[in-house]
ZAMARPA-25445 format. One record per residue (C-alpha): residue number from 0; x, y, z; residue in three letters. Coordinates in pm, 1 decimal. Each point is the difference from the previous one (the first is absolute). Layout:
N
@num->NUM; east->X; north->Y; up->Z; residuo->Ala
...
***
This chain:
89
@num->0; east->-9984.5; north->-11871.0; up->7857.7; residuo->Met
@num->1; east->-336.3; north->-170.8; up->-12.9; residuo->Thr
@num->2; east->-320.2; north->106.0; up->-173.3; residuo->His
@num->3; east->-146.2; north->98.9; up->339.0; residuo->Arg
@num->4; east->303.6; north->221.4; up->66.5; residuo->Asp
@num->5; east->-59.1; north->188.2; up->-325.7; residuo->Val
@num->6; east->-367.4; north->45.2; up->84.0; residuo->Ile
@num->7; east->100.8; north->110.8; up->350.0; residuo->Gly
@num->8; east->233.1; north->265.6; up->-141.1; residuo->Leu
@num->9; east->-266.7; north->133.7; up->-233.2; residuo->Ile
@num->10; east->-265.3; north->8.6; up->272.7; residuo->Val
@num->11; east->243.9; north->159.4; up->246.3; residuo->Ser
@num->12; east->77.9; north->289.1; up->-232.5; residuo->Tyr
@num->13; east->-365.7; north->45.3; up->-93.0; residuo->Leu
@num->14; east->-91.6; north->7.3; up->368.3; residuo->Tyr
@num->15; east->274.0; north->248.4; up->88.4; residuo->Ala
@num->16; east->-74.3; north->242.0; up->-281.9; residuo->Phe
@num->17; east->-373.2; north->-42.0; up->59.3; residuo->Gly
@num->18; east->51.2; north->88.2; up->364.8; residuo->Leu
@num->19; east->199.2; north->310.2; up->-93.7; residuo->Leu
@num->20; east->-261.8; north->99.9; up->-255.3; residuo->Gly
@num->21; east->-278.9; north->-52.2; up->252.4; residuo->Phe
@num->22; east->182.0; north->212.5; up->258.3; residuo->Gly
@num->23; east->57.2; north->277.0; up->-251.2; residuo->Glu
@num->24; east->-360.8; north->-15.0; up->-123.3; residuo->Ala
@num->25; east->-159.6; north->30.6; up->343.1; residuo->Ile
@num->26; east->245.0; north->275.2; up->95.6; residuo->Arg
@num->27; east->-119.2; north->204.9; up->-297.2; residuo->Lys
@num->28; east->-365.9; north->-106.8; up->-0.1; residuo->Trp
@num->29; east->-74.8; north->15.2; up->372.6; residuo->Arg
@num->30; east->267.1; north->247.5; up->104.5; residuo->Gly
@num->31; east->162.4; north->-233.9; up->251.3; residuo->Tyr
@num->32; east->331.7; north->117.4; up->139.2; residuo->Ser
@num->33; east->327.3; north->-140.9; up->-123.7; residuo->Gln
@num->34; east->61.6; north->-139.4; up->348.4; residuo->Ala
@num->35; east->-319.2; north->-205.9; up->-24.6; residuo->Phe
@num->36; east->65.1; north->-132.8; up->-349.4; residuo->Thr
@num->37; east->364.4; north->-73.5; up->87.0; residuo->Arg
@num->38; east->-112.8; north->-212.8; up->294.5; residuo->Lys
@num->39; east->-263.5; north->-168.9; up->-214.9; residuo->Leu
@num->40; east->256.9; north->-93.2; up->-264.4; residuo->Val
@num->41; east->250.4; north->-125.5; up->258.3; residuo->His
@num->42; east->-258.3; north->-213.5; up->178.5; residuo->Ile
@num->43; east->-117.6; north->-143.0; up->-331.6; residuo->Gly
@num->44; east->357.5; north->-72.7; up->-105.7; residuo->Ala
@num->45; east->73.5; north->-169.9; up->331.3; residuo->Gly
@num->46; east->-303.7; north->-221.9; up->-39.9; residuo->Met
@num->47; east->138.4; north->-126.2; up->-329.3; residuo->Trp
@num->48; east->221.0; north->-243.2; up->190.0; residuo->Val
@num->49; east->-304.8; north->-229.7; up->0.7; residuo->Trp
@num->50; east->-25.8; north->27.9; up->-377.0; residuo->Gly
@num->51; east->367.2; north->-85.7; up->-27.9; residuo->Thr
@num->52; east->-42.5; north->-309.0; up->213.2; residuo->Leu
@num->53; east->-303.0; north->-111.5; up->-199.3; residuo->Ala
@num->54; east->127.6; north->62.1; up->-353.1; residuo->Leu
@num->55; east->369.1; north->-83.2; up->-16.8; residuo->Phe
@num->56; east->158.1; north->-345.6; up->-9.0; residuo->Asp
@num->57; east->352.5; north->135.1; up->52.8; residuo->Thr
@num->58; east->49.6; north->246.6; up->285.5; residuo->Trp
@num->59; east->304.7; north->155.6; up->-168.5; residuo->Gln
@num->60; east->-213.5; north->103.0; up->-298.6; residuo->Ile
@num->61; east->-256.8; north->141.1; up->243.3; residuo->Gly
@num->62; east->264.2; north->247.4; up->121.0; residuo->Leu
@num->63; east->42.9; north->157.7; up->-345.1; residuo->Ile
@num->64; east->-305.9; north->231.4; up->21.1; residuo->Pro
@num->65; east->98.0; north->119.5; up->347.7; residuo->Phe
@num->66; east->357.8; north->68.6; up->-105.3; residuo->Gly
@num->67; east->-96.4; north->175.3; up->-319.8; residuo->Ser
@num->68; east->-246.4; north->223.5; up->182.4; residuo->Phe
@num->69; east->278.0; north->124.9; up->224.9; residuo->Ile
@num->70; east->160.0; north->142.2; up->-313.6; residuo->Ile
@num->71; east->-331.3; north->112.9; up->-149.8; residuo->Leu
@num->72; east->-99.2; north->176.4; up->322.9; residuo->Asn
@num->73; east->317.4; north->205.7; up->-20.6; residuo->Tyr
@num->74; east->-83.2; north->97.3; up->-359.2; residuo->Val
@num->75; east->-361.5; north->79.8; up->95.0; residuo->Phe
@num->76; east->119.2; north->213.1; up->291.3; residuo->Tyr
@num->77; east->275.9; north->174.2; up->-194.5; residuo->Arg
@num->78; east->-226.9; north->104.1; up->-285.9; residuo->Phe
@num->79; east->-325.9; north->32.3; up->201.7; residuo->Thr
@num->80; east->-187.7; north->-243.4; up->-222.2; residuo->Ile
@num->81; east->-254.6; north->-114.3; up->260.1; residuo->Phe
@num->82; east->-90.5; north->270.0; up->250.8; residuo->Gln
@num->83; east->-205.6; north->-255.7; up->192.1; residuo->Ala
@num->84; east->328.6; north->-155.6; up->113.6; residuo->Met
@num->85; east->186.6; north->320.1; up->84.6; residuo->Asp
@num->86; east->4.6; north->154.4; up->342.4; residuo->Ser
@num->87; east->-159.0; north->342.9; up->32.6; residuo->Glu
@num->88; east->321.9; north->187.5; up->84.8; residuo->Glu
***
Protein backbone atom coordinates (compact mmCIF):
# COMPACT_ATOMS: atom_id res chain seq x y z
CA MET A 1 0.00 0.00 0.00
CA THR A 2 1.48 3.30 -1.09
CA HIS A 3 1.20 6.73 0.50
CA ARG A 4 -1.24 7.76 -2.25
CA ASP A 5 -3.42 4.73 -1.46
CA VAL A 6 -3.67 5.80 2.19
CA ILE A 7 -4.57 9.35 1.17
CA GLY A 8 -7.09 7.92 -1.31
CA LEU A 9 -8.76 5.88 1.43
CA ILE A 10 -9.00 8.87 3.74
CA VAL A 11 -10.38 11.14 1.02
CA SER A 12 -12.83 8.45 -0.13
CA TYR A 13 -14.35 8.07 3.32
CA LEU A 14 -14.46 11.83 3.86
CA TYR A 15 -16.20 12.25 0.52
CA ALA A 16 -18.72 9.50 1.20
CA PHE A 17 -19.66 10.68 4.68
CA GLY A 18 -19.66 14.28 3.48
CA LEU A 19 -22.06 13.32 0.71
CA LEU A 20 -24.36 11.57 3.18
CA GLY A 21 -24.20 14.52 5.54
CA PHE A 22 -24.94 16.94 2.71
CA GLY A 23 -27.94 14.86 1.61
CA GLU A 24 -29.28 14.71 5.14
CA ALA A 25 -28.71 18.44 5.70
CA ILE A 26 -30.56 19.58 2.58
CA ARG A 27 -33.37 17.11 3.29
CA LYS A 28 -33.92 18.74 6.67
CA TRP A 29 -33.08 22.34 5.72
CA ARG A 30 -34.90 22.59 2.39
CA GLY A 31 -37.50 19.88 2.92
CA TYR A 32 -36.47 17.87 -0.14
CA SER A 33 -38.04 14.44 -0.41
CA GLN A 34 -36.12 11.32 0.48
CA ALA A 35 -36.41 10.21 -3.14
CA PHE A 36 -34.56 13.34 -4.26
CA THR A 37 -31.79 13.12 -1.67
CA ARG A 38 -31.40 9.37 -2.29
CA LYS A 39 -30.85 10.03 -6.00
CA LEU A 40 -28.46 12.88 -5.19
CA VAL A 41 -26.37 10.65 -2.93
CA HIS A 42 -26.32 7.79 -5.45
CA ILE A 43 -25.29 10.05 -8.32
CA GLY A 44 -22.57 11.61 -6.18
CA ALA A 45 -21.33 8.19 -5.10
CA GLY A 46 -21.26 6.97 -8.69
CA MET A 47 -19.20 9.97 -9.72
CA TRP A 48 -16.56 8.99 -7.19
CA VAL A 49 -15.16 6.48 -9.67
CA TRP A 50 -13.20 9.43 -11.10
CA GLY A 51 -11.78 10.19 -7.67
CA THR A 52 -10.77 6.56 -7.32
CA LEU A 53 -8.97 6.61 -10.64
CA ALA A 54 -7.18 9.84 -9.77
CA LEU A 55 -6.12 9.06 -6.20
CA PHE A 56 -5.19 5.40 -5.94
CA ASP A 57 -2.00 3.74 -7.19
CA THR A 58 -3.34 0.22 -6.60
CA TRP A 59 -6.80 -0.58 -7.96
CA GLN A 60 -7.34 -3.33 -5.38
CA ILE A 61 -7.00 -0.79 -2.55
CA GLY A 62 -9.43 1.48 -4.41
CA LEU A 63 -12.10 -1.22 -4.04
CA ILE A 64 -11.96 -1.15 -0.22
CA PRO A 65 -14.22 1.92 0.22
CA PHE A 66 -16.81 0.53 -2.20
CA GLY A 67 -16.84 -2.85 -0.49
CA SER A 68 -17.01 -1.43 3.00
CA PHE A 69 -19.90 0.84 2.06
CA ILE A 70 -21.93 -2.17 0.99
CA ILE A 71 -21.76 -3.30 4.61
CA LEU A 72 -22.20 0.21 6.00
CA ASN A 73 -25.25 0.82 3.80
CA TYR A 74 -26.90 -2.23 5.31
CA VAL A 75 -26.20 -0.91 8.82
CA PHE A 76 -27.45 2.58 7.86
CA TYR A 77 -30.61 1.08 6.39
CA ARG A 78 -31.22 -1.35 9.25
CA PHE A 79 -30.95 1.31 11.95
CA THR A 80 -32.24 4.28 9.88
CA ILE A 81 -29.13 6.36 10.51
CA PHE A 82 -29.35 8.50 7.37
CA GLN A 83 -32.91 9.15 6.23
CA ALA A 84 -31.55 10.86 3.12
CA MET A 85 -30.56 7.41 1.85
CA ASP A 86 -33.74 5.54 2.78
CA SER A 87 -36.64 5.10 0.44
CA GLU A 88 -39.91 6.73 1.47
CA GLU A 89 -41.86 3.49 1.98
